[in-house]
N, C-alpha and C positions, 0 to 999 in steps of 0.2 A: 522546293518540294521536300527534299530530304531534311533540310534544316528545320523546316516547319514540323516535320514528324518528330525529329529529335527534341525540339522544344516542347512538344506536347508530352513526350515521354518523360522529360525532365520535370514538367509540371506535375504529372501524375506521381512521379517519385517523391517530389516535395510534399504532395498531399499525403502520401502514405507515410512519409517521415513524420509529419506533424501529427498524424493520427497515432502513430506509434509512440510519439513523445507524450501525447495526452494519456494514452493507455498506461504508459510507464509511470507517469505522474500519479494517475489514479491508483495504480497498484502500490506505489510508494506510500501514498496517503493512507490507504487502507491498512498497509503493513504497520505503519507507525501507530495508527489508531488501535490496531490489534495489540501491539506491544503495550500501549497505555492501558488498555482494558485488562491485559494479562497481569500487569503490575498491580492494578487495583484489586483484581480478584485474589492475587497472591496475598496482598496485604490483609484482605478480609479473612482469608483462610488462616493466616498466621494469627490474627487477633482472636478468631474463634477457637483455634487450637490452644492459645494461651489461656482463654477463659475456661476451657475444658480441663486443662491440666491444673488450673487453680481450684476448680470445684472438686477434682479428685483428691487433691491435697495430700 
């Protein structure tokens, strides 16, 4: 009886662990995506700043 309960507890823990891993992976993916997006935006801003300074001349 007690071993059965322990096993169920472990199974629940495993499930929580896998859910946590999924959440962690999703967060990591979104973070890397955000970094990519930021670098693209920065590049765009840099190019527009360059064109502005060129027109000011």
